[in-house]
C-alpha positions as CSV (number, residue, x, y, z in Angstrom):
1,M,0.0,0.0,0.0
2,K,2.8,2.4,0.7
3,V,4.1,2.2,-2.9
4,E,0.7,3.0,-4.3
5,E,0.3,6.0,-2.0
6,N,3.7,7.4,-2.9
7,V,3.1,7.3,-6.7
8,P,0.5,10.1,-6.7
9,A,2.7,12.3,-4.5
10,V,5.7,11.9,-6.9
11,K,3.5,12.8,-9.9
12,N,2.2,15.9,-8.0
13,T,5.7,17.1,-7.2
14,R,6.8,16.5,-10.8
15,M,3.8,18.5,-12.0
16,K,4.7,21.4,-9.7
17,L,8.3,21.3,-10.8
18,L,7.3,21.4,-14.5
19,M,4.9,24.2,-13.9
20,G,7.5,26.2,-12.0
21,L,10.1,25.7,-14.8
22,G,7.5,26.8,-17.3
23,I,6.7,30.0,-15.5
24,L,10.4,30.8,-15.0
25,S,11.1,30.3,-18.7
26,V,8.6,33.0,-19.5
27,F,10.5,35.8,-17.8
28,P,13.5,35.8,-20.2
29,L,11.1,36.0,-23.1
30,L,9.3,39.0,-21.6
31,K,12.7,40.7,-20.8
32,F,13.9,40.4,-24.4
33,S,10.6,41.5,-25.9
34,L,10.0,44.5,-23.7
35,F,13.5,45.8,-23.1
36,G,15.2,44.4,-26.3
37,K,14.1,47.4,-28.4
38,K,16.9,49.9,-28.8
39,K,16.0,53.5,-28.4
40,N,17.2,56.2,-30.7
41,A,20.1,58.0,-29.1
42,V,20.7,61.7,-29.6
43,S,24.2,62.5,-30.7
44,C,26.0,65.1,-28.7
45,S,28.7,65.7,-31.3
46,P,28.4,68.6,-33.7
47,A,26.3,67.9,-36.8
48,D,28.7,69.5,-39.3
49,Q,31.5,67.0,-38.9
50,E,33.6,66.8,-42.1
51,E,34.5,63.6,-43.7
52,T,37.9,62.3,-42.8
53,V,40.3,59.8,-44.3
54,R,43.0,57.8,-42.5
55,L,46.5,58.3,-44.0
56,L,49.8,56.8,-43.1
57,T,52.6,59.2,-42.1
58,Q,56.3,58.6,-42.9
59,D,57.0,57.4,-39.4
60,G,54.3,54.7,-39.7
61,R,51.5,56.3,-37.7
62,L,47.9,56.5,-38.9
63,V,46.3,60.0,-38.8
64,D,42.9,61.3,-39.7
65,V,42.9,64.1,-42.3
66,K,39.9,66.1,-43.6
67,V,39.0,65.3,-47.2
68,S,38.8,69.1,-47.9
69,K,42.5,69.5,-47.1
70,L,43.6,66.8,-49.6
71,G,44.5,67.6,-53.2
72,T,42.6,66.0,-56.0
73,A,45.7,64.3,-57.5
74,R,45.8,60.8,-56.0
75,K,47.7,57.8,-57.3
76,K,48.1,54.2,-56.2
77,V,51.4,53.4,-54.5
78,S,53.0,50.0,-54.9
79,D,54.0,47.9,-51.9
80,K,57.7,48.3,-52.7
81,E,57.4,52.1,-52.9
82,L,55.5,52.2,-49.6
83,L,58.1,50.0,-47.8
84,A,60.9,52.2,-49.2
85,W,59.1,55.4,-48.1
86,V,58.2,54.4,-44.5
87,K,61.1,55.0,-42.1
88,K,61.6,52.2,-39.6
């Protein structure tokens, strides 16, 4: 008789466990659906920023230069010319 009385109690605790896990699994879904939307951020930087280009200096550093300061004459440099130009 003890075995038969124990079986419904085990099923009841399993049922409670599964219901608890089901309820707990809903919280992450709610979190991502409610708080997952990104808000539009207002930029604090000035709106009239000029476009810049990164260029390599002769000592090997990268610097940002405004496009308006560059001349229109550009040419491609070969790898050998670049290695000979950069001072190590």
